[in-house]
C-alpha positions in Angstrom: 0.0 0.0 0.0 1.2 3.5 -0.7 -0.8 5.3 2.0 1.1 7.7 4.2 0.7 7.7 8.0 2.4 8.9 11.1 3.0 7.2 14.4 4.3 8.6 17.6 6.8 6.2 19.0 7.4 7.9 22.4 4.8 8.9 25.0 6.6 12.2 25.9 9.3 12.9 23.3 11.9 15.5 24.3 12.9 18.0 21.6 16.7 17.9 21.1 17.4 19.8 17.8 20.8 19.6 16.4 22.4 23.1 16.0 24.2 21.9 12.9 20.9 21.3 11.1 19.8 24.9 11.7 23.2 26.5 10.9 24.8 24.3 8.2 22.6 21.7 6.6 19.0 23.0 6.3 17.8 25.4 3.6 16.6 28.8 4.9 13.1 28.1 3.6 12.8 24.9 5.6 11.0 24.2 8.9 12.4 21.8 11.5 9.9 20.8 14.2 7.6 23.7 13.1 10.5 26.2 13.6 11.5 28.3 10.6 15.2 27.7 9.8 15.5 31.3 8.6 13.9 32.7 11.8 16.1 30.6 13.9 19.2 31.8 12.1 18.1 35.4 12.5 17.5 34.9 16.2 20.9 33.3 16.7 22.5 36.2 14.9 20.8 38.7 17.1 21.8 36.9 20.2 25.4 36.5 19.1 25.5 40.2 18.0 24.3 41.2 21.5 26.9 39.0 23.1 29.7 40.4 20.9 28.6 43.9 21.6 28.7 43.2 25.4 31.9 41.1 25.6 33.9 43.0 23.0 32.7 46.6 23.3 36.2 47.9 23.2 36.8 46.5 19.7 35.9 48.4 16.5 34.7 45.6 14.3 34.4 46.6 10.6 33.6 43.4 8.9 31.5 40.3 9.5 32.2 37.4 7.2 29.8 34.5 6.9 31.5 31.2 6.6 30.0 28.9 5.3 27.5 30.7 3.0 24.6 29.2 5.0 25.5 31.6 7.9 24.7 34.7 5.8 21.4 35.3 7.7 23.3 35.1 11.0 26.1 37.4 9.9 23.6 40.0 8.8 22.1 40.2 12.2 25.5 40.3 13.9 26.5 43.2 11.6 23.3 45.1 12.5 23.7 44.6 16.3 
């Protein structure tokens, strides 16, 4: 049969997302566990930008370089922080 179905295998599953999936592997238009990959990357960039601003306030940072290319969304938020 070619019917599709879902089955919950655990009574109370615990969400343990892999950070590499959000940062490196997933496409920005994807959703992982109902979370937008793009939105997750933007939030990570905002938080990292805030932390850099707090921890390295004495540095005059001119350039943010996203490596690999999948981190462009994060780098943009860091640059705007």
